[in-house]
Structure formats: structure tokens, C-alpha cells
C-alpha distance (Angstrom), angle and dihedral (degrees) to the residues before:
residue distance angle dihedral
M1 . . .
A2 3.78 . .
V3 3.80 90.9 .
G4 3.81 90.3 51.7
L5 3.79 91.1 50.6
L6 3.79 91.5 49.2
L7 3.81 91.4 50.0
G8 3.80 89.6 48.9
L9 3.79 90.5 49.9
L10 3.79 90.1 50.8
A11 3.81 91.1 50.1
V12 3.82 91.3 51.2
L13 3.80 91.4 48.2
V14 3.81 92.1 51.3
G15 3.81 92.2 46.5
A16 3.80 93.0 46.4
T17 3.80 90.6 48.3
S18 3.79 91.6 52.7
L19 3.82 90.0 48.6
Y20 3.81 88.9 49.8
F21 3.81 91.1 52.1
A22 3.80 90.9 47.3
G23 3.80 87.1 55.8
L24 3.79 89.8 50.3
A25 3.80 90.3 51.0
I26 3.81 92.0 52.6
G27 3.81 92.2 43.5
I28 3.79 102.4 -118.3
P29 3.81 109.4 -178.0
G30 3.80 119.5 -130.5
R31 3.77 93.2 20.5
S32 3.78 119.7 179.3
A33 3.79 131.0 -171.5
F34 3.81 89.6 -146.0
R35 3.81 91.8 56.0
A36 3.81 90.5 46.1
S37 3.79 90.2 55.8
G38 3.81 90.9 51.5
V39 3.79 92.8 48.5
Y40 3.80 91.2 46.6
A41 3.81 92.8 49.3
M42 3.81 92.2 50.8
M43 3.82 91.2 46.3
Q44 3.79 90.2 53.6
L45 3.81 93.4 44.6
L46 3.80 96.2 50.3
G47 3.81 93.0 36.4
G48 3.79 88.8 54.9
L49 3.80 89.8 57.8
S50 3.80 90.6 56.7
P51 3.81 118.0 95.6
L52 3.81 89.9 -140.8
P53 3.81 119.7 95.5
Q54 3.82 113.4 -89.6
G55 3.81 88.1 -1.2
L56 3.79 91.3 -79.8
G57 3.77 110.8 -165.4
V58 3.79 95.6 6.8
A59 3.80 94.7 64.5
E60 3.79 92.5 46.5
G61 3.79 92.7 47.3
T62 3.79 92.2 47.2
G63 3.80 93.0 48.9
T64 3.79 93.0 47.1
A65 3.81 92.5 47.6
L66 3.81 93.4 47.5
L67 3.79 94.1 47.3
S68 3.81 89.6 47.9
Y69 3.80 89.3 49.8
L70 3.81 88.9 52.6
G71 3.79 90.3 56.9
V72 3.79 103.2 -93.0
E73 3.80 115.9 137.5
P74 3.84 107.8 -102.9
S75 3.81 94.4 -122.3
Q76 3.81 90.9 51.8
A77 3.80 90.7 45.1
L78 3.80 91.9 53.0
A79 3.81 92.2 45.5
T80 3.80 90.7 50.6
I81 3.79 93.1 50.0
L82 3.81 92.6 46.3
V83 3.81 92.1 50.1
F84 3.80 89.9 47.6
R85 3.82 94.5 48.1
A86 3.80 93.2 44.0
A87 3.79 90.4 51.6
T88 3.80 96.3 46.3
L89 3.80 99.5 37.9
G90 3.79 93.7 34.3
L91 3.79 91.9 54.8
S92 3.79 93.0 54.0
A93 3.81 91.3 45.8
A94 3.80 91.1 49.9
L95 3.82 91.8 49.0
G96 3.80 90.2 49.3
M97 3.80 91.5 50.4
L98 3.81 91.7 49.3
A99 3.80 90.9 50.1
F100 3.80 90.5 49.0
L101 3.81 92.7 49.7
Q102 3.80 91.8 46.9
L103 3.80 91.4 51.7
R104 3.79 91.1 44.0
L105 3.79 92.3 53.6
T106 3.80 98.3 41.7
E107 3.81 104.3 32.7
A108 3.80 102.1 33.1
D109 3.80 92.8 114.3
Q110 3.80 92.7 57.2
V111 3.80 98.3 45.2
Q112 3.78 116.4 62.3
L113 3.78 109.8 -167.5
P114 3.80 121.0 169.2
G115 3.78 110.6 -101.7
L116 3.81 93.8 11.6
E117 3.79 100.1 84.9
R118 3.75 113.0 147.4
K119 3.79 115.3 -119.6
R120 3.77 115.1 -132.7
């Protein structure tokens, strides 16, 4: 259980750090790594309650509302959250696509899917 908690803590720290850097990229004044970790934790908590994958919509709304509550201009808050979500979700989507293409190119002879026959 302790190992699971430590891995969860590490995941929150990495996510909060990426949210912090997204705020730096947008130019949010008065930025704080501690506040970023709180916003990230609440985004994950409320996004996890959503039936949509990765809490789409709920996580963005929560992050924007919390950053606005902390004094960030709403347009900057939304831009920060969108940059953060595009970076985190976009990276996993890109890695998945690369893995799919690699398997498609190297293992196409072993996997016979309808409509995906390899041309020789």
C-alpha cells in the first residue's frame, strides 16, 4: 500500500509540475507550484467522477474555475488548462499512434485484420 501511495504521489507531482510549466508558458502572474498541485489534484478528483474518458470537459472546467478563483484571468486560465491537457493527453495519444504504426509495419504478416491487408 505504501508503494502505491508513493507512486500516486509521484504521479501528482509530475502532473502538477506540467501544469505549473503550462502556466509559465502562458505567462500567469503570481504563479505557485503549490497552487498548481492543488488545482491539478482537484482536476483529477472531479475528472475521475466524470463518465467521460480522462474526465474530458469536467477536468478542464474544474481547472479553469479554480485558476479563476485564485485570481487568474479566465482567458489565461482556460489557455493554461488547454495547453496542459493538450500536452498530457496529446503525448499519450502520439505514443499510442507510434506504437500502432510500429506494430502495423513489423507484425502485419502475423495479424490479419479485415481491411488492413498489407500490399506486397
